[in-house]
Every structure is written in C-alpha cells, then in structure tokens.
C-alpha positions as CSV (number, residue, x, y, z in Angstrom):
1,X,19.2,16.2,-7.6
2,X,20.7,16.9,-4.2
3,X,21.7,20.4,-5.4
4,X,18.3,21.0,-7.0
5,X,16.5,20.0,-3.8
6,X,18.8,22.1,-1.6
7,X,18.3,25.2,-3.8
8,X,14.5,24.7,-3.7
9,X,14.5,24.5,0.1
10,X,16.7,27.6,0.4
11,X,14.5,29.5,-2.0
12,X,11.4,28.7,-0.1
13,X,13.0,29.6,3.2
14,X,14.1,33.0,1.9
15,X,10.9,33.7,0.0
16,X,12.9,33.9,-3.3
17,X,12.0,32.8,-6.8
18,X,15.0,31.4,-8.6
19,X,15.2,29.3,-11.8
20,X,16.0,25.6,-11.2
21,X,17.3,23.0,-13.5
22,X,14.6,20.9,-15.1
23,X,13.2,18.5,-12.5
24,X,14.0,14.8,-12.7
25,X,11.1,12.5,-13.7
26,X,10.1,9.5,-11.6
27,X,7.9,6.8,-13.1
28,X,5.6,5.7,-10.3
29,X,3.7,2.5,-10.4
30,X,1.5,0.2,-8.3
31,X,-1.2,-2.5,-8.7
32,X,-4.8,-1.7,-8.2
33,X,-5.5,-2.0,-4.5
34,X,-8.4,0.1,-3.6
35,X,-8.6,2.4,-1.7
36,X,-4.8,2.7,-1.6
37,X,-4.4,2.6,-5.4
38,X,-7.4,3.2,-7.5
39,X,-7.0,3.7,-11.3
40,X,-10.6,5.2,-11.5
41,X,-10.4,7.2,-8.3
42,X,-9.2,10.8,-7.6
43,X,-5.4,11.1,-7.8
44,X,-5.0,7.3,-8.1
45,X,-6.1,6.5,-4.6
46,X,-4.9,7.8,-1.3
47,X,-1.5,6.1,-1.1
48,X,-0.7,7.2,-4.7
49,X,-1.8,10.7,-3.7
50,X,0.5,10.8,-0.6
51,X,3.6,9.4,-2.4
52,X,3.2,11.5,-5.6
53,X,2.7,14.7,-3.5
54,X,5.7,14.0,-1.3
55,X,8.0,13.4,-4.3
56,X,6.6,16.5,-6.1
57,X,7.4,18.5,-3.0
58,X,10.9,17.0,-3.1
59,X,11.4,18.5,-6.6
60,X,10.6,15.6,-8.9
61,X,8.2,15.4,-11.8
62,X,6.1,12.3,-11.5
63,X,4.2,10.1,-13.9
64,X,1.8,7.4,-12.8
65,X,1.2,4.0,-14.4
66,X,-1.2,1.7,-12.5
67,X,-1.0,-1.9,-13.7
68,X,-1.5,-5.4,-12.6
69,X,0.3,-7.5,-10.0
70,X,3.0,-8.9,-10.3
71,X,3.9,-7.3,-13.6
72,X,4.2,-3.9,-11.9
73,X,6.7,-5.3,-9.4
74,X,8.7,-7.0,-12.1
75,X,8.8,-3.8,-14.1
76,X,10.1,-1.8,-11.1
77,X,12.8,-4.4,-10.5
78,X,13.9,-4.2,-14.1
79,X,13.9,-0.4,-14.1
80,X,11.0,0.1,-16.5
81,X,9.4,2.0,-13.6
82,X,11.4,3.8,-10.9
83,X,9.2,3.7,-7.8
84,X,6.7,1.1,-6.5
85,X,4.3,3.0,-4.3
86,X,2.8,0.3,-2.1
87,X,5.1,-2.4,-0.9
88,X,5.8,-4.4,2.1
89,X,9.5,-5.1,2.9
90,X,11.1,-8.5,2.2
91,X,14.7,-9.5,2.1
92,X,14.2,-10.8,-1.5
93,X,12.7,-7.5,-2.7
94,X,15.5,-5.6,-1.0
95,X,18.0,-7.2,-3.3
96,X,16.7,-5.2,-6.2
97,X,15.0,-2.2,-4.5
98,X,15.8,0.5,-1.9
99,X,13.0,0.7,0.6
100,X,11.8,3.7,2.5
101,X,10.7,3.6,6.1
102,X,6.9,2.9,6.5
103,X,4.8,5.9,5.6
104,X,1.5,4.3,6.8
105,X,0.5,1.1,8.7
106,X,-1.5,-1.8,7.3
107,X,-3.6,-3.9,9.7
108,X,-4.1,-7.4,8.4
109,X,-7.3,-8.8,9.9
110,X,-10.0,-11.5,9.4
111,X,-13.4,-10.8,7.9
112,X,-16.4,-13.0,8.7
113,X,-20.1,-13.1,7.9
114,X,-22.0,-11.6,10.8
115,X,-24.2,-14.6,11.1
116,X,-21.4,-17.1,11.3
117,X,-20.6,-16.6,15.0
118,X,-16.9,-17.4,14.3
119,X,-14.6,-16.1,16.9
120,X,-10.8,-16.2,16.6
121,X,-8.5,-15.8,19.6
122,X,-5.9,-18.5,18.9
123,X,-4.6,-20.6,16.0
124,X,-6.8,-23.6,17.0
125,X,-9.9,-21.6,16.3
126,X,-9.0,-21.6,12.6
127,X,-8.7,-25.4,12.3
128,X,-11.2,-26.8,9.7
129,X,-12.1,-23.4,8.3
130,X,-11.7,-22.2,4.8
131,X,-9.8,-19.0,4.7
132,X,-9.5,-16.8,1.6
133,X,-6.1,-15.2,1.0
134,X,-4.9,-13.3,-2.0
135,X,-2.3,-15.3,-3.8
136,X,1.3,-14.1,-3.9
137,X,0.8,-11.3,-1.3
138,X,3.4,-10.9,1.5
139,X,0.9,-12.1,4.1
140,X,0.4,-15.4,2.2
141,X,0.9,-18.6,4.2
142,X,4.3,-19.4,2.8
143,X,6.1,-19.0,6.1
144,X,3.1,-19.9,8.3
145,X,2.0,-23.2,9.8
146,X,-1.3,-23.8,8.1
147,X,-1.6,-27.5,9.1
148,X,-5.3,-28.2,9.5
149,X,-6.3,-24.9,7.9
150,X,-7.9,-24.8,4.5
151,X,-6.3,-21.9,2.5
152,X,-8.3,-20.8,-0.5
153,X,-6.1,-18.6,-2.8
154,X,-7.8,-15.9,-4.9
155,X,-6.7,-13.3,-7.3
156,X,-8.0,-10.3,-5.3
157,X,-9.7,-9.3,-2.1
158,X,-12.7,-8.6,-4.3
159,X,-12.9,-12.2,-5.3
160,X,-12.4,-13.4,-1.7
161,X,-15.2,-11.2,-0.4
162,X,-17.5,-12.6,-3.1
163,X,-16.6,-16.1,-2.1
164,X,-17.4,-15.2,1.6
165,X,-20.7,-13.7,0.6
166,X,-21.6,-16.9,-1.3
167,X,-20.6,-19.0,1.6
168,X,-17.8,-20.8,-0.3
169,X,-15.3,-19.8,2.4
170,X,-15.6,-19.0,6.1
171,X,-13.1,-16.1,6.5
172,X,-11.1,-13.7,4.5
173,X,-7.6,-12.4,5.5
174,X,-7.2,-8.9,4.2
175,X,-6.0,-5.4,4.9
176,X,-8.6,-3.7,7.1
177,X,-9.0,-0.6,4.9
178,X,-9.3,-2.8,1.8
179,X,-11.8,-5.1,3.4
180,X,-14.0,-2.2,4.6
181,X,-13.8,-0.6,1.2
182,X,-15.0,-3.7,-0.5
183,X,-17.7,-4.4,2.0
184,X,-19.1,-0.8,1.9
185,X,-19.0,-0.7,-1.9
186,X,-21.2,-3.8,-2.0
187,X,-23.5,-2.5,0.8
188,X,-22.6,-5.5,3.0
189,X,-21.8,-3.6,6.2
190,X,-24.6,-5.3,8.1
191,X,-23.7,-8.7,6.8
192,X,-19.9,-8.8,7.4
193,X,-17.6,-8.0,10.3
194,X,-13.9,-7.2,10.3
195,X,-12.6,-8.8,13.5
196,X,-11.1,-6.2,15.8
197,X,-7.7,-7.7,16.6
198,X,-5.3,-7.6,13.6
199,X,-3.3,-10.8,13.0
200,X,-0.4,-8.8,11.6
201,X,0.5,-5.1,11.3
202,X,2.8,-4.2,8.4
203,X,4.4,-1.0,7.3
204,X,3.6,0.3,3.9
205,X,6.7,1.6,2.0
206,X,7.9,2.8,-1.3
207,X,10.5,0.7,-3.2
208,X,12.9,2.4,-5.6
209,X,14.5,0.4,-8.3
210,X,18.2,-0.1,-7.8
211,X,18.5,0.4,-11.5
212,X,18.6,4.1,-10.6
213,X,21.9,5.1,-9.2
214,X,20.2,7.8,-7.1
215,X,17.7,5.4,-5.4
216,X,19.1,6.2,-2.0
217,X,18.7,10.0,-2.7
218,X,15.1,9.5,-3.8
219,X,14.2,7.6,-0.7
220,X,15.8,10.1,1.6
221,X,14.0,13.0,-0.1
222,X,10.7,11.1,0.1
223,X,11.1,10.4,3.8
224,X,12.0,14.1,4.5
225,X,8.9,15.3,2.8
226,X,6.6,12.8,4.4
227,X,7.9,14.0,7.8
228,X,7.3,17.6,6.8
229,X,3.8,16.8,5.5
230,X,3.0,15.2,8.9
231,X,4.2,18.4,10.6
232,X,2.3,20.9,8.4
233,X,-0.9,18.9,8.3
234,X,-1.0,18.1,4.6
235,X,-0.5,14.4,5.2
236,X,-3.7,14.1,7.3
237,X,-5.5,16.5,4.9
238,X,-4.9,14.0,2.0
239,X,-6.2,11.2,4.2
240,X,-9.2,13.2,5.2
241,X,-10.0,13.8,1.5
242,X,-10.2,10.0,1.0
243,X,-12.1,9.5,4.3
244,X,-9.3,7.3,5.8
245,X,-7.1,7.7,8.8
246,X,-3.5,7.1,9.7
C-alpha cells in the first residue's frame, strides 16, 4: 500500500497516467449519529463523507456499513470492519485500535427549554436537576462526580430531546451539532436553547482495527490526506455541502 500510494502521488505530480495495482478495500463503519453519520442522508453524513473521501484519495476502495452502537464498535475491534469513522479516544479502545489525530472537534454542551430559565456556570447549578445523557457514550458520567445530580440515561439524543420536550428531564448533554440537528428537525428552535459554553471539547478521530497489520499505514495516509484537503479547500467544501462548519 505504501508503494501504491507513493506511485499515485508521483503520477499526479508529474501529470502521468500509470496503471496501479488493485486498490486495497477498507470496510468503514459507524453508528447512526446525525448529522455526522446518517444512513438516509447524502454520502452517509458529513463525517462519513470526509473520512471516505480522504481514504479514497489515499488510494483505497471503501465500502460503508452503518449499524447500531455498540455492535459497530465490537465489529471493528474484532476485525469484521476495518475503520470506525467517528470515535473519541480512550485508553481501553486504544488497546484494540490505532487512532488518528482528531479531524474535527466536538463541543459537548447542555440543552435546555427556553422557558426554563436554567443557567449553568458551576457544578452546583446542576444539583437537583434531571440531566439526559446517552448511555455508554464517552461523555457518560462514569468518571464524573454526579453526587446530587440525577442522571437519566437514554438510548439516543433523539430520545433525550423528546424527554426534554415532554418535561421529563431538565437538561440534555449532547454534542452541539447533534443537538441543533435534532432541534431543527423537530422545529423546536424557538423552544430550546443550546447553552453557549461547552462543558467538554473532544476530538473526533478514526479508529483502525489492530486486526489489520497495516493499521498504522492507513492512519498515516488518512492524516496526510485530511491535511491536504484542508489546504486545497475540499475539506471545507464538504462541510459546506452539509451546512456545518469546522
């Protein structure tokens, strides 16, 4: 793959057309997480579009299989899939996958009903409130002091937003883009607010299964192409197509 990639780069730089060996196939996967990953959206959502395009530019053929969490993660660890497209780093996951550097940032923020008047500037402001959090996500409260805070686990941000709408909970903790997507899809923009200060900022990465001996090579090729896409404008062009920003 290193030789194929080097030949492709050389051919492009010299304006040549040369036959290359058949491209290696990468099986990409992720769980539905709109607008990042959308099985019904164009090109599978903007994160899937970014990652698949970068890997195609690096000389790989890609196939996409969007499934459910956490099965998609387990299938990547086992080697059934090669690349998980939307992951946050953890030491546990790094035991079985090679991670890229972040290719986009996630802001994890709180969502409230506009008429609630809730303000959050310190931990004590959360005491006594019911906060919806997606179960088994990396921003879950496993390593956070939640004493006095009522955590309400759900299966998705969609479910948490519905609970907030129905006044079953007071706040939702979610990625800002995901929250805005869910709110706008339900025409709730005038009813909900995403609080301006994120509680956490995470870097979104790809994770390549260590079942592949060339996992490090795949990650390096991906990072090189993402850097090139940022320079030539194609990275932001994809984001603009989906009406999101970096």
